[in-house]
VOBA-1610 file (N, C-alpha, C; in pm, whole numbers, padded with zeros to 5 digits, always signed):
BEGIN
Met-05214-06595-04153Met-05358-06629-04056Met-05402-06483-03985Ile-05507-06375-04046Ile-05515-06278-03969Ile-05644-06307-03916Val-05673-06287-03766Val-05812-06291-03742Val-05866-06184-03724Ala-05997-06135-03757Ala-06077-06003-03759Ala-06199-06017-03787Val-06244-06084-03701Val-06435-06168-03686Val-06520-06057-03614Gly-06442-05960-03559Gly-06498-05846-03463Gly-06592-05901-03333Gly-06667-05843-03320Gly-06759-05838-03150Gly-06898-05829-03211Arg-06977-05940-03112Arg-07098-05968-03125Arg-07185-05872-03054Pro-07311-05866-03006Pro-07383-05770-02899Pro-07391-05894-02814Asn-07400-05863-02656Asn-07436-05947-02562Asn-07559-05938-02537Lys-07636-06051-02516Lys-07782-06044-02448Lys-07780-06018-02319Leu-07912-05998-02300Leu-07946-05910-02150Leu-07925-06033-02028Gly-07934-06160-02053Gly-07886-06289-01942Gly-08048-06285-01865Cys-08119-06290-01910Cys-08262-06295-01795Cys-08345-06316-01861Pro-08436-06421-01816Pro-08589-06490-01853Pro-08643-06401-01965Gly-08689-06424-02113Gly-08747-06314-02197Gly-08632-06242-02278Asp-08491-06249-02282Asp-08432-06146-02305Asp-08431-06166-02458Glu-08473-06268-02511Glu-08484-06289-02678Glu-08564-06176-02744Leu-08680-06102-02624Leu-08742-06011-02699Leu-08670-05861-02728Ala-08568-05872-02657Ala-08483-05735-02673Ala-08434-05752-02776Ile-08369-05641-02889Ile-08301-05606-02993Ile-08148-05535-02968Ser-08067-05559-03046Ser-07947-05530-03063Ser-07949-05370-03132Ser-07833-05293-03067Ser-07854-05185-03156Ser-07820-05163-03286Asp-07778-05287-03319Asp-07769-05322-03479Asp-07900-05361-03530Asp-07998-05435-03457Asp-08147-05457-03498Asp-08190-05304-03475Leu-08168-05222-03426Leu-08291-05070-03416Leu-08262-05035-03553Phe-08137-05000-03603Phe-08170-04962-03756Phe-08192-05051-03858Met-08242-05130-03857Met-08335-05246-03909Met-08472-05250-03871Leu-08533-05167-03824Leu-08670-05182-03781Leu-08748-05127-03864Asp-08868-05181-03916Asp-08922-05135-04032Asp-09055-05078-03963His-09054-04996-03836His-09166-04971-03791His-09080-04858-03681Pro-09179-04787-03620Pro-09110-04669-03563Pro-09088-04736-03388Pro-08967-04724-03322Pro-08939-04830-03209Pro-09086-04755-03065Lys-09114-04658-03104Lys-09229-04562-03013Lys-09157-04580-02859Lys-09196-04628-02754Lys-09178-04593-02625Lys-09045-04713-02622Thr-08888-04642-02563Thr-08795-04756-02584Thr-08727-04736-02445Leu-08689-04835-02417Leu-08633-04884-02291Leu-08464-04916-02344Leu-08331-04861-02330Leu-08172-04924-02371Leu-08157-04946-02241Val-08101-05088-02253Val-08067-05129-02062Val-07871-05107-02134Gly-07832-05047-02025Gly-07709-05012-02028Gly-07637-04911-02064Ala-07493-04860-02018Ala-07474-04722-01974Ala-07328-04666-02034Ser-07309-04771-02175Ser-07211-04738-02282Ser-07236-04653-02317Phe-07135-04582-02420Phe-07172-04494-02509Phe-07251-04549-02634Ile-07274-04678-02660Ile-07363-04737-02788Ile-07501-04695-02714Ala-07537-04730-02606Ala-07672-04688-02537Ala-07684-04523-02533Leu-07608-04451-02467Leu-07663-04330-02476Leu-07620-04230-02588Glu-07587-04306-02687Glu-07611-04266-02843Glu-07741-04259-02892Cys-07747-04434-02857Cys-07913-04405-02917Cys-07996-04375-02844Ala-08023-04365-02705Ala-08125-04273-02629Ala-08113-04134-02702Gly-08009-04063-02731Gly-08016-03917-02754Gly-08076-03915-02868Phe-08036-03996-03010Phe-08128-03958-03131Phe-08278-04021-03105Leu-08283-04081-03054Leu-08417-04142-03061Leu-08491-04045-02977His-08452-04015-02882His-08551-03861-02807His-08542-03743-02883His-08425-03721-02987His-08439-03610-03062His-08536-03612-03209Leu-08569-03741-03195Leu-08676-03790-03297Leu-08835-03775-03238Gly-08805-03769-03139Gly-08910-03759-03059Gly-09000-03888-02998Phe-08932-03970-02991Phe-08983-04070-02889Phe-08946-04060-02775Asp-09035-04135-02649Asp-08994-04176-02497Asp-08879-04270-02539Val-08820-04184-02449Val-08642-04300-02391Val-08638-04285-02271Thr-08619-04418-02233Thr-08526-04463-02070Thr-08425-04514-02090Val-08362-04477-02011Val-08196-04562-01990Val-08189-04643-01851Met-08161-04770-01891Met-08137-04827-01732Met-08017-04846-01698Val-07987-04818-01630Val-07818-04801-01551Val-07781-04919-01451Arg-07691-04980-01483Arg-07662-05109-01355Arg-07606-05007-01248Ser-07458-04937-01321Ser-07401-04883-01177Ser-07365-04746-01239Ile-07234-04710-01369Ile-07253-04585-01365Ile-07224-04586-01505Leu-07191-04406-01565Leu-07244-04383-01718Leu-07067-04396-01749Leu-07064-04462-01895Leu-06976-04466-01946Leu-06815-04521-01874Arg-06822-04622-01875Arg-06723-04708-01762Arg-06587-04683-01850Gly-06490-04664-01762Gly-06350-04630-01863Gly-06325-04440-01900Phe-06423-04386-01930Phe-06401-04259-01910Phe-06373-04162-01834Asp-06389-04070-01838Asp-06366-03953-01733Asp-06499-03938-01658Gln-06547-03977-01540Gln-06658-04011-01459Gln-06700-03865-01499Glu-06627-03740-01447Glu-06735-03617-01425Glu-06763-03564-01538Cys-06724-03613-01648Cys-06747-03565-01762Cys-06894-03680-01820Ala-06853-03803-01754Ala-06977-03872-01799Ala-07146-03868-01703Asn-07036-03802-01612Asn-07200-03765-01546Asn-07301-03636-01567Lys-07190-03565-01616Lys-07233-03439-01718Lys-07293-03440-01866Val-07254-03544-01893Val-07344-03610-02029Val-07468-03660-01983Gly-07468-03722-01912Gly-07618-03785-01837Gly-07719-03651-01768Asp-07655-03604-01700Asp-07725-03481-01636Asp-07800-03381-01778Tyr-07728-03403-01848Tyr-07752-03276-01958Tyr-07868-03365-02021Met-07856-03505-02074Met-07936-03587-02143Met-08081-03568-02035Glu-08071-03574-01928Glu-08219-03567-01840Glu-08252-03473-01843Lys-08195-03392-01836Lys-08264-03193-01830Lys-08309-03213-01962Glu-08274-03252-02036Glu-08352-03262-02194Glu-08451-03349-02205Gly-08462-03456-02096Gly-08610-03535-02090Gly-08574-03665-02103Val-08476-03757-02098Val-08397-03889-02153Val-08457-03918-01932Lys-08509-04014-02014Lys-08550-04056-01831Lys-08472-04188-01843Phe-08387-04127-01659Phe-08304-04300-01648Phe-08352-04359-01504Ile-08362-04507-01544Ile-08365-04587-01424Ile-08235-04649-01366Arg-08182-04604-01257Arg-08057-04637-01184Arg-08059-04735-01096Asn-07908-04738-01119Asn-07898-04895-00993Asn-07976-05005-01052Met-08006-05014-01163Met-08077-05156-01195Met-08055-05211-01241Val-08124-05387-01310Val-08103-05460-01444Val-08196-05499-01464Pro-08224-05564-01574Pro-08365-05618-01586Pro-08355-05755-01543Ala-08510-05787-01490Ala-08482-05932-01394Ala-08613-06051-01491Glu-08705-05961-01589Glu-08772-06060-01691Glu-08783-05967-01772Leu-08874-06049-01950Leu-08900-05973-02000Leu-08996-06046-02076Lys-09103-05999-02093Lys-09256-06073-02124Lys-09327-06025-02227Arg-09378-06065-02325Arg-09447-06004-02408Arg-09617-05988-02359Leu-09670-05910-02383Leu-09820-05881-02343Leu-09865-05916-02463Pro-10028-05941-02404Pro-10114-05935-02495Pro-10136-05811-02595Asn-10069-05695-02572Asn-10103-05558-02646Asn-10012-05578-02717Gly-09919-05660-02726Gly-09775-05639-02819Gly-09682-05576-02743Arg-09698-05515-02640Arg-09560-05434-02576Arg-09490-05537-02479Ile-09352-05526-02425Ile-09296-05595-02330Ile-09329-05538-02178Leu-09350-05632-02115Leu-09348-05599-02002Leu-09229-05602-01945Val-09140-05492-01863Val-08977-05534-01808Val-08989-05533-01657Lys-08918-05635-01583Lys-08964-05625-01451Lys-08806-05597-01430Tyr-08777-05511-01317Tyr-08639-05500-01279Tyr-08614-05490-01142Gln-08504-05532-01145Gln-08438-05495-00951Gln-08280-05445-00924Gly-08253-05414-00792Gly-08147-05375-00796Gly-08046-05442-00862Ser-07921-05348-00861Ser-07816-05418-00952Ser-07714-05462-00849Gly-07745-05458-00727Gly-07629-05468-00621Gly-07557-05385-00575Phe-07528-05286-00680Phe-07441-05150-00618Phe-07534-05083-00560Ala-07648-05080-00569Ala-07751-05020-00472Ala-07883-05047-00528Asn-07980-05007-00442Asn-08125-05065-00431Asn-08121-05206-00471Gly-08059-05273-00374Gly-08023-05394-00375Gly-08175-05498-00370Asp-08257-05430-00263Asp-08363-05456-00262Asp-08496-05445-00290Met-08448-05326-00387Met-08600-05291-00496Met-08591-05326-00616Ser-08759-05303-00657Ser-08778-05398-00772Ser-08862-05273-00865Gly-08913-05330-00993Gly-08986-05239-01044Gly-09040-05304-01201Glu-09149-05276-01254Glu-09160-05309-01372Glu-09240-05117-01457Glu-09231-05167-01613Glu-09282-05129-01695Glu-09324-05135-01768Glu-09403-05106-01877Glu-09438-05143-02035Glu-09354-05087-02142Phe-09266-05113-02271Phe-09229-05070-02342Phe-09281-05116-02453Asp-09273-05057-02560Asp-09246-05090-02730Asp-09121-05166-02730Thr-09036-05142-02772Thr-08937-05197-02776Thr-08811-05174-02646Val-08753-05258-02638Val-08623-05270-02560Val-08461-05331-02682Val-08393-05264-02610Val-08273-05238-02695Val-08155-05305-02577Ser-08088-05413-02605Ser-07972-05460-02542Ser-07825-05396-02543Cys-07789-05316-02507Cys-07692-05251-02482Cys-07555-05271-02324Val-07544-05404-02317Val-07435-05455-02248Val-07336-05488-02288Gly-07249-05421-02433Gly-07137-05468-02424Gly-07142-05570-02546Arg-07006-05637-02625Arg-06988-05721-02692Arg-06928-05800-02689Tyr-06931-05898-02753Tyr-06809-06045-02695Tyr-06710-06027-02771Ala-06617-06066-02829Ala-06558-06157-02938Ala-06564-06262-02990Asp-06614-06228-03121Asp-06672-06377-03192Asp-06547-06483-03204Thr-06531-06567-03140Thr-06385-06648-03150Thr-06428-06772-03142Ala-06578-06816-03027Ala-06577-06908-02970Ala-06547-07041-03077Lys-06614-07035-03183Lys-06590-07147-03293Lys-06506-07124-03392Leu-06406-07079-03357Leu-06267-07063-03417Leu-06166-07173-03399Gly-06173-07237-03293Gly-06060-07343-03205Gly-05900-07267-03205Leu-05924-07156-03152Leu-05801-07103-03126Leu-05697-07151-03008Asp-05803-07231-02905Asp-05727-07321-02797Asp-05691-07461-02856Ala-05712-07508-03003Ala-05658-07626-03051Ala-05537-07569-03137Leu-05534-07426-03176Leu-05371-07369-03258Leu-05307-07340-03143Gly-05349-07327-03020Gly-05233-07284-02940Gly-05236-07113-02930Val-05345-07073-02965Val-05393-06907-02940Val-05412-06856-02789Lys-05367-06829-02748Lys-05396-06733-02602Lys-05459-06659-02598Thr-05601-06654-02536Thr-05742-06597-02530Thr-05704-06541-02333Arg-05826-06421-02348Arg-05843-06405-02199Arg-06030-06351-02213Arg-06094-06409-02160Arg-06197-06409-02160Arg-06312-06345-02327Gly-06229-06472-02421Gly-06294-06464-02549Gly-06199-06361-02632Lys-06119-06284-02580Lys-06064-06221-02685Lys-05836-06232-02659Ile-05846-06209-02784Ile-05739-06307-02786Ile-05558-06183-02731Leu-05478-06230-02660Leu-05383-06192-02629Leu-05254-06151-02758Ser-05184-06010-02744Ser-05114-06045-02854Ser-05022-05938-02796Asn-04901-05966-02923Asn-04801-05848-02876Asn-04804-05774-03034Cys-04828-05633-03083Cys-04815-05556-03184Cys-04886-05679-03282Glu-05003-05689-03265Glu-05117-05780-03341Glu-05069-05949-03372Gln-04937-05952-03318Gln-04874-06108-03315Gln-04941-06187-03251Thr-05005-06311-03239Thr-05071-06359-03174Thr-04919-06427-03052Ser-04958-06551-02962Ser-04883-06641-02916Ser-04838-06746-03024Val-04946-06758-03131Val-04880-06865-03229Val-04808-06781-03372Pro-04677-06759-03350Pro-04576-06661-03456Pro-04691-06600-03603Asn-04775-06747-03695Asn-04804-06696-03799Asn-04938-06677-03781Ile-04998-06638-03692Ile-05113-06604-03671Ile-05124-06460-03603Tyr-05237-06354-03722Tyr-05209-06259-03617Tyr-05338-06209-03614Ala-05391-06083-03515Ala-05540-06043-03545Ala-05544-05878-03526Ile-05660-05854-03547Ile-05685-05697-03526Ile-05816-05668-03501Gly-05866-05560-03453Gly-05940-05507-03417Gly-06043-05560-03284Asp-06131-05548-03267Asp-06229-05627-03156Asp-06184-05704-03077Val-06135-05777-03174Val-06105-05931-03081Val-05972-05905-02998Leu-05896-05826-03014Leu-05825-05793-02938Leu-05813-05762-02784Tyr-05741-05861-02701Tyr-05762-05824-02530Tyr-05690-05652-02538Asn-05775-05614-02449Asn-05718-05467-02355Asn-05649-05375-02475Lys-05726-05322-02599Lys-05771-05269-02680Lys-05880-05207-02714Gln-05843-05084-02769Gln-05965-04988-02799Gln-06041-05070-02906Glu-06174-05036-02894Glu-06274-05079-02989Glu-06343-05001-03109Leu-06252-04941-03198Leu-06306-04845-03264Leu-06262-04869-03365Thr-06314-04868-03474Thr-06333-04879-03657Thr-06184-04824-03678Pro-06165-04717-03640Pro-06031-04660-03709Pro-05927-04713-03639Val-05891-04762-03547Val-05806-04821-03447Val-05779-04984-03528Ala-05894-05041-03558Ala-05889-05162-03669Ala-05819-05118-03762Ile-05878-05026-03838Ile-05803-04988-03985Ile-05691-04940-03979Gln-05648-04872-03940Gln-05469-04835-03869Gln-05382-04955-03875Ala-05431-05016-03753Ala-05367-05124-03691Ala-05401-05209-03825Gly-05448-05288-03944Gly-05478-05347-04012Gly-05393-05304-04155Arg-05399-05204-04140Arg-05283-05135-04304Arg-05150-05102-04235Leu-05136-05101-04111Leu-04957-05113-04061Leu-04935-05242-04048Leu-05020-05312-04002Leu-04958-05512-04001Leu-04944-05499-04155Ala-05047-05512-04235Ala-04992-05552-04437Ala-04895-05502-04449Arg-04851-05373-04393Arg-04696-05295-04451Arg-04595-05401-04399Arg-04598-05402-04286Arg-04526-05526-04225Arg-04480-05622-04266Leu-04588-05675-04322Leu-04579-05805-04381Leu-04522-05797-04506Tyr-04586-05719-04592Tyr-04540-05764-04716Tyr-04471-05597-04781Gly-04454-05502-04712Gly-04385-05377-04740Gly-04262-05359-04718Asn-04209-05461-04629Asn-04068-05417-04561Asn-04067-05272-04454Ser-04204-05291-04426Ser-04236-05205-04311Ser-04171-05244-04153Asp-04164-05155-04077Asp-04139-05174-03932Asp-04196-05102-03876Val-04302-04999-03862Val-04405-04929-03826Val-04500-05044-03750Gln-04504-05023-03590Gln-04620-05067-03516Gln-04727-04993-03519Met-04842-05039-03471Met-04910-04965-03420Met-04924-04886-03287Asn-04945-04759-03295Asn-04926-04714-03158Asn-05071-04693-03066Tyr-05103-04763-02984Tyr-05260-04779-02930Tyr-05235-04650-02831Asp-05144-04577-02781Asp-05207-04465-02683Asp-05239-04286-02761Asn-05279-04226-02692Asn-05351-04150-02698Asn-05393-04178-02830Val-05517-04243-02800Val-05604-04227-02964Val-05680-04182-02921Pro-05798-04048-02976Pro-05900-03972-02962Pro-06018-04038-02948Met-06119-04071-02900Met-06271-04104-02908Met-06370-03999-02880Thr-06498-03969-02948Thr-06579-03942-02919Thr-06725-03978-02895Val-06768-03948-02789Val-06948-04013-02786Val-07011-03944-02841Phe-07078-03959-02939Phe-07192-03878-03013Phe-07350-03845-02925Thr-07320-03798-02837Thr-07443-03785-02742Thr-07507-03660-02782Pro-07596-03649-02718Pro-07672-03493-02760Pro-07542-03364-02760Leu-07523-03409-02578Leu-07394-03320-02576Leu-07273-03379-02606Glu-07232-03360-02692Glu-07137-03437-02759Glu-06933-03447-02669Tyr-06916-03551-02667Tyr-06791-03580-02509Tyr-06671-03608-02589Ser-06539-03565-02605Ser-06456-03616-02726Ser-06336-03632-02563Ser-06279-03699-02610Ser-06157-03746-02487Ser-06004-03782-02572Val-05886-03788-02535Val-05784-03857-02578Val-05682-03863-02433Gly-05612-03960-02373Gly-05548-03915-02303Gly-05591-04015-02191Ile-05554-04010-02000Ile-05614-04073-01911Ile-05713-03983-01870Thr-05790-04051-01795Thr-05907-03951-01703Thr-05832-03929-01575Glu-05900-03827-01522Glu-05907-03796-01354Glu-05867-03900-01267Glu-05936-03988-01304Glu-05953-04097-01211Glu-05809-04182-01225Glu-05792-04194-01331Glu-05628-04311-01393Glu-05515-04194-01337Ala-05534-04031-01329Ala-05402-03968-01321Ala-05416-03956-01156Gln-05525-03975-01096Gln-05506-03995-00947Gln-05431-04151-00939Lys-05504-04265-00948Lys-05407-04377-00968Lys-05258-04381-01009Gln-05210-04320-01062Gln-05099-04322-01116Gln-04972-04229-01080Tyr-05040-04125-01068Tyr-04947-04021-01006Tyr-04943-03945-00837Gly-05082-03975-00804Gly-05110-03932-00683Gly-05175-03797-00717Gly-05223-03733-00617Gly-05294-03598-00622Gly-05225-03470-00603Asp-05074-03489-00585Asp-04958-03367-00579Asp-04901-03371-00715Lys-04909-03461-00794Lys-04812-03449-00916Lys-04854-03417-01049Phe-04991-03413-01031Phe-05099-03333-01160Phe-05186-03252-01120Glu-05210-03159-01243Glu-05309-03062-01195Glu-05406-03092-01302Val-05552-03037-01260Val-05682-03031-01382Val-05676-02866-01408Tyr-05684-02847-01512Tyr-05737-02658-01586Tyr-05874-02758-01642His-05955-02638-01581His-06089-02674-01608His-06195-02543-01627Leu-06312-02521-01755Leu-06373-02460-01744Leu-06521-02480-01743His-06623-02424-01718His-06767-02395-01792His-06783-02287-01870Tyr-06859-02329-01969Tyr-06898-02217-02079Tyr-06998-02283-02157Asp-07061-02150-02264Asp-07146-02166-02345Asp-07025-02138-02497Thr-07037-02207-02613Thr-06988-02154-02727Thr-07089-02051-02735Leu-07042-01997-02899Leu-07119-01849-02923Leu-07283-01870-02966Glu-07277-01966-03053Glu-07391-02052-03117Glu-07488-02079-03011Gln-07439-02132-02889Gln-07534-02224-02808Gln-07569-02096-02696Gly-07529-01964-02695Gly-07569-01809-02633Gly-07652-01800-02704Phe-07682-01821-02883Phe-07807-01753-02954Phe-07942-01835-02928Leu-07904-01952-02906Leu-07980-02045-02924Leu-08076-02019-02818Gly-08023-02015-02669Gly-08139-01976-02586Gly-08183-02093-02518Arg-08115-02238-02497Arg-08183-02358-02523Arg-08210-02383-02398Val-08369-02449-02356Val-08403-02405-02213Val-08435-02583-02213Asp-08441-02679-02045Asp-08447-02780-02040Asp-08606-02800-02038Lys-08627-02941-01986Lys-08783-02988-02014Lys-08905-02935-01918Lys-08825-02844-01797Lys-08911-02771-01737Lys-08916-02610-01738Gly-08843-02625-01858Gly-08823-02432-01932Gly-08753-02401-01893Met-08613-02432-01785Met-08507-02335-01733Met-08433-02313-01822Pro-08352-02204-01811Pro-08220-02202-01903Pro-08139-02289-01891Met-08071-02330-02019Met-07953-02430-01988Met-07794-02330-02052Glu-07775-02299-01931Glu-07639-02217-01932Glu-07518-02282-01925Asn-07405-02257-01952Asn-07263-02324-01901Asn-07295-02502-01996Gln-07322-02527-02082Gln-07351-02653-02098Gln-07225-02699-02176Cys-07158-02618-02178Cys-07002-02674-02209Cys-06880-02702-02077Tyr-06804-02799-02111Tyr-06743-02837-02011Tyr-06594-02869-02083Ser-06434-02823-02031Ser-06306-02865-02108Ser-06224-02898-01980Lys-06134-03010-01963Lys-06059-03020-01865Lys-05914-03099-01935Ile-05822-03019-01873Ile-05675-03048-01955Ile-05609-03146-01847Ile-05568-03259-01847Ile-05448-03301-01767Ile-05369-03290-01756Thr-05296-03225-01664Thr-05138-03205-01682Thr-05042-03302-01544Met-04919-03252-01598Met-04813-03300-01478Met-04837-03153-01413Arg-04817-03150-01297Arg-04753-03000-01205Arg-04603-02958-01246Glu-04516-03011-01258Glu-04404-02966-01257Glu-04381-02903-01420Ala-04337-02797-01412Ala-04305-02750-01549Ala-04207-02843-01654Pro-04233-02833-01773Pro-04335-02763-01826Pro-04503-02832-01874Arg-04538-02910-01757Arg-04657-02951-01742Arg-04687-03036-01840Arg-04641-03128-01867Arg-04707-03224-01992Arg-04836-03278-01985Val-04894-03282-02118Val-05034-03318-02094Val-05030-03422-02095Leu-05136-03490-01987Leu-05168-03631-01982Leu-05269-03657-02038Gly-05394-03559-02030Gly-05540-03593-02119Gly-05612-03514-02091Ala-05699-03494-02218Ala-05779-03372-02246Ala-05952-03474-02274His-06032-03330-02200His-06192-03413-02226His-06276-03272-02243Ile-06337-03271-02364Ile-06449-03191-02406Ile-06572-03188-02423Leu-06634-03161-02391Leu-06804-03154-02352Leu-06853-03047-02469Gly-06949-03047-02573Gly-06996-02957-02640Gly-06953-02993-02793Pro-07045-02895-02841Pro-07070-02922-03020Pro-06967-02930-03081Asn-06955-03047-03172Asn-06764-03001-03226Asn-06655-03048-03203Ser-06687-03183-03041Ser-06561-03148-02986Ser-06514-03279-03044Gly-06560-03384-03142Gly-06501-03419-03186Gly-06392-03389-03311Glu-06412-03315-03371Glu-06343-03229-03487Glu-06211-03184-03408Ile-06245-03128-03262Ile-06130-03063-03185Ile-06052-03159-03103Ile-06110-03271-03070Ile-06006-03374-03033Ile-05902-03375-03101Gln-05882-03402-03257Gln-05815-03478-03305Gln-05701-03384-03330Gly-05701-03268-03278Gly-05613-03175-03293Gly-05497-03208-03159Leu-05605-03216-03055Leu-05526-03210-02927Leu-05478-03359-02957Ala-05505-03475-02991Ala-05430-03589-02932Ala-05326-03573-03069Leu-05316-03543-03190Leu-05157-03505-03236Leu-05076-03444-03138Ser-05109-03310-03140Ser-05013-03254-03029Ser-04966-03344-02925Met-05060-03405-02853Met-04982-03494-02693Met-04943-03603-02762Lys-04890-03691-02883Lys-04814-03766-02938Lys-04698-03720-02941Leu-04729-03552-02982Leu-04571-03506-03029Leu-04547-03428-02936Gly-04574-03472-02767Gly-04518-03410-02679Gly-04556-03265-02587Ala-04683-03231-02647Ala-04751-03116-02611Ala-04751-03092-02464Thr-04728-02970-02416Thr-04740-02966-02285Thr-04821-02806-02236Lys-04838-02824-02128Lys-04944-02688-02104Lys-04883-02592-02152Asp-04765-02542-02131Asp-04691-02403-02150Asp-04673-02410-02316Asp-04706-02536-02417Asp-04726-02472-02557Asp-04887-02440-02564Leu-04977-02499-02476Leu-05119-02464-02527Leu-05162-02335-02496Glu-05063-02282-02415Glu-05128-02160-02358Glu-05003-02047-02474Ala-04900-02103-02535Ala-04832-02010-02630Ala-04906-01984-02768Phe-05003-02117-02786Phe-05057-02087-02879Phe-05166-02008-02934Val-05209-01920-03029Val-05337-01847-03076Val-05440-01892-03116Pro-05528-01902-03067Pro-05638-01985-03115Pro-05706-01871-03200Ile-05803-01969-03257Ile-05938-01878-03357Ile-06022-01836-03252His-06076-01719-03277His-06183-01678-03236His-06320-01622-03339Pro-06448-01634-03317Pro-06505-01713-03205Pro-06507-01884-03238Thr-06480-01922-03139Thr-06438-02061-03204Thr-06467-02184-03068His-06523-02328-03096His-06544-02364-02916His-06416-02391-02930Gly-06339-02452-03026Gly-06173-02469-02997Gly-06083-02405-02883Glu-06123-02297-02905Glu-06027-02193-02851Glu-06038-02221-02703Glu-06161-02237-02666Glu-06192-02232-02499Glu-06053-02341-02467Val-06021-02448-02504Val-05947-02558-02454Val-05833-02465-02455Phe-05771-02348-02493Phe-05618-02338-02481Phe-05653-02214-02373Asn-05780-02180-02353Asn-05779-02097-02224Asn-05812-02136-02132Leu-05804-02250-02084Leu-05789-02347-01931Leu-05696-02281-01840Asn-05712-02161-01767Asn-05615-02118-01704Asn-05679-02146-01532Thr-05805-02181-01486Thr-05777-02215-01365Thr-05788-02340-01326Thr-05754-02410-01216Thr-05740-02553-01215Thr-05845-02565-01067Lys-05886-02700-01058Lys-05957-02721-00995Lys-05942-02701-00834Glu-05808-02687-00782Glu-05815-02680-00630Glu-05844-02508-00684Gln-05779-02444-00772Gln-05812-02263-00715Gln-05956-02239-00737Ser-06085-02319-00790Ser-06195-02337-00781Ser-06256-02364-00660Met-06212-02474-00598Met-06218-02513-00463Met-06222-02409-00375Phe-06070-02301-00365Phe-06052-02222-00297Phe-06120-02126-00305Ala-06196-02062-00442Ala-06253-01930-00453Ala-06392-01998-00389Ser-06455-02107-00416Ser-06555-02149-00373Ser-06577-02144-00226Lys-06502-02228-00158Lys-06462-02191+00007Lys-06513-02018+00074Arg-06420-01951-00020Arg-06385-01821+00041Arg-06520-01765-00009Ser-06617-01806-00078Ser-06757-01702-00156Ser-06843-01730-00021Cys-06798-01903+00042Cys-06944-01890+00126Cys-06930-01788+00294
//
């Protein structure tokens, strides 16, 4: 037996949360969402906020604590800053306390401090549409997994290469504990499992160095570990961060301005995290900018094959492209800080 039931959106968990729709429902609306509140700071919340804003709607994102938990926080904050400059509104360190339908048909959202900050603060605002983007849960509650002896944690299935604690029961996709909740991951895991069960294969799914892209207005792609994870795993003296702020060729021609009419320069940002000792094995890559999802796939394959910073520097990239900038990261954060102190 194979369990592949996926996940379902969480509710907000406050009075009146039945008035909020999910991101799934957003695409089923038969009317414009108009003034919209997206509750959550996941990639789903930010992606939806981005396309709704560009469609011309008044968009607000309510953030409980940090943006894009699990992603590199420097890059996550740059995504948020970019969206805010474009005109997306953010209500930070707040959670919904109550949703109430008003006589005019709008939804009154009362909110309060999340506990991370603004603990004694509160507020309220009217919206036409409220979207819950506070994560998803594995849809396993009614399967009777406990009765079968399948071990779970917080509703998700514990596994060893897709095999559960019951030898003849397997699981793939979003129901697995501590695995990436990505459609291509589930497809690949299912394909390899089928080959092992029926095709005499012994190839296991490799969950390391799987690339991800957040399709926000400033596209963000990553593979490998974040700077925070590098700090925890290796300490500050064993890894290096190479980075660069820049604009692509097309962005320079566009001459984009923010909501205040000010030029938006150096919108792109890339960082490569490597071991400090030669040959400086690449641990993580993070790219902010147009078509970053296309670029990260080549880096992900390179990392799976053991790419080093020396390899990247020996490579001749294509000019003029966004991808070439990733191979031209020659300044470390340490050098940037030193130069900044000298200029003060």
